[in-house]
MARLOKE-205704 format. One record per residue (C-alpha): residue in one letter; x, y, z. Coordinates in steps of 0.2 Angstrom, whole numbers, plus 5000, padded with zeros to 4 digits. Layout:
aXYZ ...
REM end
This chain:
m507951735158 k508351565166 a506551535170 l506151565152 l507451455146 n506851315157 l505051345151 v505651325133 t506551165137 v505051095146 a503951145131 a505251065119 i505250905129 l503350895130 g503250935111 t504450795107 t503550675118 a501850715110 v502650685093 g503450525098 h501750455103 a501050495086 d501550335078 e500650225092 p499050135086 g497950225099 a498550395092 k498050355074 s496450395066 p495350245062 e495750265043 f497650245047 q497250105060 v496550005045 l498250015037 d499149935052 r498549765045 y499849775031 v501349795043 g502449645043 t503349515032 w502349425019 d502649275007 e501749334991 t501249234976 v500749324960 v499849254945 i499849354929 k498449284918 p498549284899 a498049454892 q498549574878 w500249624887 t500549454894 p500149314882 g500549174894 k500149134912 t501649164924 t501749134943 s503049224954 s503349214972 t504349334984 t504449395002 t503949575005 t504149685019 r502849815024 q503249955037 w502650125042 i503750265036 l503550455037 n503150465055 g501750335053 r500850425038 m501350295024 i501550115022 e503050065012 n503049895004 k504749834996 g505149674987 a505949594972 w505249474959 t507049434954 p508749524960 e508549644945 d506649664947 e506349764963 f504749854967 l504149994979 h502350004983 l501750154994 m500050175003 t499250305014 y497550385018 d497250565011 e496250655025 k495850795014 q495150694999 k494450555011 e495150415001 y496650295002 r498050314989 q499350194983 w500850214971 y501850074963 y503550084955 d504749954947 k506149964935 d504949974920 n503750104929 l504750244936 a503250354933 p502150294947 q500550194944 v499350294955 s497650234962 h496350294973 g495250184984 k493950154998 w493950035013 d492349925016 a492449865034 a490949745031 t491949645018 q493649685024 t494149745007 f495049894999 t494349934981 f495450044970 t495350124953 g496750214944 t497650254927 l499250194919 g499250324905 d498750304887 g496950284892 i497250124902 k496250114918 t496449994932 s495349924945 s495949824960 q495449744976 q496349694992 h495349575003 f495849525020 v495349345023 d496049345041 k497349445050 n498749345042 t498149325024 f497549445011 t497149414992 w497149544978 t496649564960 m497149694947 v496449714930 a496949844917 k495949894902 d496250004887 a495150144881 a494150014871 g493849904886 k495049764881 v495949684896 v497849724894 l498449654911 d497549534923 m498449484939 e498049414956 g499049384972 k498949304989 c499949365004 v500249265019 r501049335034 k502749255040 e502749205058 
REM end
């Protein structure tokens, strides 16, 4: 009985050790390793261009923090444009569907904005498509200029093809 208890203890320790290494970069699939480039603290500037929902151009800046959560299975991006305007952006790779997915929440969008995408290693660019409901479709790109800088764009169009939202951003990693 004591031998069995010792075997179970050793198995539990080895199992815990294996799980503990699952978040290390070498243990991640290449698709998850691509997401590692997001981890860190970023100075982010967003320009909202004139469109149906936003008649005037506005520019906002903030600092965002991106980190692995859920045992290294999802990137969490948190920030706030103002103290009252927090947001949450989640990103992962869906191994079954063979695609990247992201969700965006803020005080005005408690139902997530969901998009699906692909990574192009040659151009260092993620390309996403999604929907906002009411026939509105989004397209976005996130392009890594270098290891400390990425830019992004997002355009939303209604069912008739009219641009309702047009945004672009630049993220620079804080040292």
